[in-house]
C-alpha positions in Angstrom: -47.9 54.5 72.1 -48.9 50.5 73.4 -50.0 48.7 70.6 -52.0 45.9 70.6 -50.5 42.7 69.9 -54.0 40.7 68.5 -52.7 38.0 70.8 -56.3 36.2 71.9 -54.9 34.9 74.9 -53.6 38.6 76.3 -57.1 39.7 75.5 -58.8 37.3 76.8 -57.3 37.8 80.8 -58.5 41.7 80.1 -61.8 40.2 81.4 -61.0 38.5 84.7 -64.5 38.5 85.7 -66.0 36.2 82.5 -62.8 34.0 82.4 -63.9 33.5 86.8 -67.4 32.9 86.4 -66.4 29.8 83.2 -64.2 28.4 85.5 -66.8 27.9 88.2 -69.5 26.1 85.5 -70.6 23.2 87.4 -69.4 24.7 90.4 -72.5 26.3 91.9 -73.5 23.4 94.5 -74.0 24.8 97.8 -76.3 21.9 99.4 -76.7 17.7 99.0 -79.2 16.3 100.7 -77.3 12.9 101.3 -79.1 9.5 102.0 -76.8 7.3 103.7 -79.6 4.5 104.3 -83.8 4.2 103.8 -83.6 2.0 106.9 -85.8 3.9 109.5 -86.6 2.8 113.1 -90.3 4.7 112.7 -93.4 4.2 111.2 -94.4 7.6 110.2 -97.7 7.0 108.1 -97.1 10.2 106.0 -93.7 9.9 105.4 -91.9 11.8 102.3 -89.1 9.3 102.6 -90.9 5.9 103.1 -90.2 3.9 99.6 -89.6 0.0 98.6 -86.1 0.4 97.9 -84.3 -0.8 100.9 -80.9 0.4 100.2 -77.7 1.6 102.5 -74.4 3.9 100.8 -71.3 1.4 101.5 -68.6 3.3 103.1 -66.4 3.5 99.1 -69.8 5.1 98.2 -69.1 7.5 101.1 -65.7 8.6 100.0 -66.4 8.7 96.6 -69.4 11.2 97.3 -67.2 13.5 99.6 -64.3 13.7 96.9 -66.7 14.7 94.3 -68.5 17.3 96.9 -64.9 18.7 97.2 -64.2 19.3 94.1 -67.6 21.0 93.2 -66.6 23.1 96.3 -69.8 22.0 97.8 -70.5 23.7 100.8 -72.7 21.3 103.4 -74.1 18.3 103.3 -77.6 17.6 105.5 -77.6 14.2 106.9 -81.8 12.8 106.4 -84.0 12.1 103.6 -84.9 8.2 103.0 -84.4 6.6 106.4 -82.2 7.6 109.6 -79.1 8.4 109.3 -78.1 7.2 112.3 -79.0 3.6 111.8 -76.1 3.4 108.7 -73.4 1.2 110.9 -70.5 3.9 109.9 -72.5 6.6 111.0 -69.8 8.4 113.0 -66.8 7.4 110.9 -69.2 9.1 108.3 -69.5 12.2 109.9 -65.7 12.5 110.6 -64.9 11.7 107.1 -67.2 14.5 105.6 -65.7 17.3 108.1 -62.0 16.4 107.7 -63.0 17.1 103.9 -64.5 20.7 105.1 -68.1 19.8 104.8 -70.6 21.7 107.0 -72.4 19.4 108.3 -76.2 19.0 109.3 -78.6 15.9 110.2 -82.2 15.7 110.4 -82.9 12.5 112.8 -86.2 11.2 114.6 -83.5 10.6 117.8 -84.4 6.7 118.9 -81.2 5.5 118.3 -78.9 8.7 119.5 -77.2 6.8 122.1 -73.9 8.5 124.0 -71.3 7.9 121.4 -73.6 9.4 118.5 -74.4 12.3 120.6 -70.5 13.2 120.8 -69.8 12.8 117.7 -72.9 14.9 116.3 -72.1 17.5 118.6 -68.1 17.4 117.6 -68.8 17.3 113.6 -72.9 18.9 113.5 -73.8 22.9 112.7 -76.7 21.7 113.8 -79.1 18.8 114.8 -83.1 18.8 114.5 -84.8 16.0 116.1 -87.7 15.5 115.1 -90.6 15.4 117.8 -94.1 16.5 116.0 -96.2 16.2 119.4 -96.7 17.7 123.1 -97.6 14.4 124.1 -97.7 10.2 123.7 -100.6 10.1 121.8 -99.7 12.8 118.7 -96.8 10.8 118.5 -98.5 7.5 118.4 -100.1 9.1 115.7 -97.2 11.0 113.4 -94.6 8.4 114.4 -96.4 5.3 114.7 -94.1 4.6 118.2 -95.5 4.4 121.5 -94.9 6.8 124.7 -92.1 4.4 125.4 -89.7 5.2 122.3 -91.1 9.3 123.0 -89.7 9.0 126.6 -86.5 7.5 124.7 -86.4 10.4 122.7 -86.5 13.0 124.8 -83.6 11.4 127.2 -81.8 11.4 124.3 -82.5 15.2 123.9 -81.4 15.9 127.3 -78.5 14.2 126.9 -77.1 15.4 123.8 -78.0 18.9 125.1 -76.4 18.4 128.5 -73.4 17.0 126.0 -73.4 20.0 124.4 -73.3 22.7 127.1 -70.7 20.6 129.5 -68.2 20.4 126.0 -68.8 24.0 125.0 -69.8 22.8 121.3 -71.5 25.6 118.8 -74.0 22.9 117.4 -77.3 24.0 117.2 -80.0 22.1 118.7 -83.4 22.3 117.5 -86.8 20.3 117.4 -89.5 19.6 114.6 -93.0 20.2 114.6 -95.1 19.7 111.4 -98.2 21.4 112.0 -101.6 21.1 110.5 -104.9 20.8 111.2 -104.5 17.3 113.8 -101.7 18.8 115.3 -101.6 22.6 116.0 -103.7 22.3 119.1 -100.2 21.1 120.4 -98.2 23.6 119.2 -97.5 25.1 122.8 -96.7 21.9 125.1 -94.4 21.2 121.6 -92.5 24.1 122.4 -92.6 24.1 126.4 -91.5 20.4 126.0 -88.9 21.2 123.9 -87.5 24.4 126.6 -87.7 21.5 128.9 -85.6 19.3 127.1 -82.7 21.6 126.9 -83.3 22.7 123.2 -81.9 25.9 121.6 -85.2 26.3 118.8 -87.9 25.0 118.3 -89.2 24.7 114.6 -93.0 24.4 112.9 -92.9 23.5 109.4 -96.1 22.7 107.4 -97.1 19.2 106.6 -97.3 18.7 103.1 -100.2 20.7 101.3 -102.1 21.3 104.9 -102.6 25.2 104.7 -103.6 25.4 108.8 -102.2 29.3 109.6 -100.7 29.5 112.5 -99.4 32.8 112.1 -101.4 34.2 115.4 -100.2 31.2 117.1 -97.0 31.3 116.6 -96.2 34.7 117.0 -97.8 34.6 120.8 -95.7 31.2 121.2 -92.2 33.2 120.4 -93.5 36.1 122.9 -94.4 33.7 125.6 -91.1 31.5 125.4 -88.5 33.2 123.6 -85.4 34.0 125.5 -81.8 34.4 125.0 -80.7 30.8 125.4 -83.9 29.3 123.4 -86.1 30.2 119.8 -89.3 30.0 118.0 -88.9 29.4 114.3 -91.0 28.6 111.6 -90.0 28.0 107.8 -92.3 31.2 107.3 -91.6 31.1 103.3 -94.0 28.4 103.3 -96.0 29.6 105.1 -96.2 32.5 102.8 -96.3 30.8 99.7 -100.1 29.2 100.7 -101.0 32.9 101.4 -100.3 33.9 97.9 -102.0 31.2 96.2 -100.6 27.5 95.0 -99.3 29.0 91.6 -95.4 29.7 91.2 -94.8 32.8 89.3 -91.4 31.0 87.8 -90.8 28.8 85.0 -87.9 26.7 85.8 -86.1 25.0 88.8 -83.1 27.1 89.1 -82.5 25.7 92.7 -81.9 22.7 91.1 -78.3 24.0 90.6 -77.3 24.8 94.3 -79.4 21.8 96.1 -79.9 18.4 95.0 -79.7 14.7 96.3 -78.2 11.4 96.5 -80.2 8.6 97.9 -78.9 5.9 99.2 -78.3 3.9 96.4 -76.0 6.2 95.0 -78.6 8.2 92.4 -78.5 11.6 92.4 -82.1 13.1 92.1 -83.0 17.1 91.6 -85.2 17.1 94.2 -85.8 15.9 97.5 -89.5 15.6 97.2 -89.0 13.2 94.1 -86.6 10.6 95.4 -86.9 7.6 93.0 -88.7 9.6 90.4 -87.0 8.6 86.9 -87.8 12.0 85.4 -85.5 13.8 88.2 -83.0 11.3 88.2 -79.8 13.1 87.3 -77.3 10.5 87.4 -76.1 7.1 88.9 -73.1 6.8 90.3 -73.4 2.7 90.5 -72.9 2.8 87.0 -69.2 3.6 86.8 -69.7 7.7 87.0 -68.2 10.1 89.3 -70.2 12.5 90.8 -68.6 15.0 89.0 -69.0 13.5 85.6 -72.9 13.3 86.4 -73.3 17.1 88.2 -71.3 18.3 85.0 -73.7 16.1 82.7 -76.3 16.6 79.9 -78.6 15.0 81.6 -78.8 17.5 84.6 -79.7 20.4 82.1 -82.5 17.9 80.6 -83.8 17.7 84.1 -84.4 21.8 84.2 -86.0 22.0 81.1 -88.7 18.9 81.9 -89.7 20.1 85.6 -93.1 21.1 85.4 -92.7 23.3 88.3 -96.5 23.9 88.7 -96.5 20.4 89.8 -93.9 20.5 92.2 -95.0 20.9 96.4 -95.8 24.6 97.3 -93.7 23.9 100.3 -90.7 23.0 98.5 -87.4 24.2 99.7 -86.1 25.0 96.4 -89.4 27.7 96.1 -87.6 30.4 97.6 -84.5 30.5 95.8 -87.0 30.2 92.7 -88.2 33.2 93.8 -85.3 35.2 94.3 -83.4 33.6 91.2 -86.4 35.0 89.2 -86.0 38.1 90.1 -82.6 38.6 88.8 -83.5 36.8 86.1 -86.0 39.9 84.6 -85.1 41.7 81.2 -83.3 44.7 81.8 -82.6 46.7 78.1 -79.9 48.3 76.8 -78.0 47.5 80.4 -74.9 48.6 78.7 -76.0 52.2 79.1 -76.5 53.4 82.5 
């Protein structure tokens, strides 16, 4: 008969599933929205990234952030946020460095500074690139981006050029355009899709503008039927529109999504949510105070923010909303789960 030697170090190894869970604590991070700079070359009247903090990450900070993301086993980075990422003086080097570290990269840009060198770098390093158009013609572009017809013409030429490089190199980059829907913009949904397809984009995507609850479902389906083919898709952030239809109240009481997605701003601060950049209540930590990203992410402060967030006061179109709804369903109590 085999006897138990009552050695704790042997006992715990009988429960490797729980050991693995313990070892992975702090490594839940899936994606980070990284603000390389707060500088911007557009004047969007309602930009969520507008702030008075004129900041930019140094190269040393980019390296430290990338090292931390790798240590935390983060999967991807979205370059977007507080400003226009293409304006960072070391944008191309940052792309190459992040890719070398094994991170998948997406980029949201207004496309105005998308020159040849940056376009080539994006096709080599990024999974996707979404260019904000938000219009089908110059008049609406002026209202949404605060820029004239000449600027729109440059952006459209840049999209065409990026699409051409993408085809020529056989890159796996997914190139798309973005359009924020609202009462003032829905009339140009079709002209936006048509323009995007003509420029060579792989997809055109609709998202709701802030708390505007304009229903686009009928027009969205019509445009899909009319314009989609093997090389072009019409997309929409369906979960955000469904959140409007289901009412503004959220069925969950905590933002569990913050454990999987976070934001690092251009002044090297880590925030719980992209919709609350620069809000001290959502600040998890500041790398410029000498702390590493790993120290900040594994700190007690993250749990404090988790407990203090009032999810009912958060935007209904929040990126984490769909994550929270899924996780909340998994959190339902199951009595006597030991007895199947």
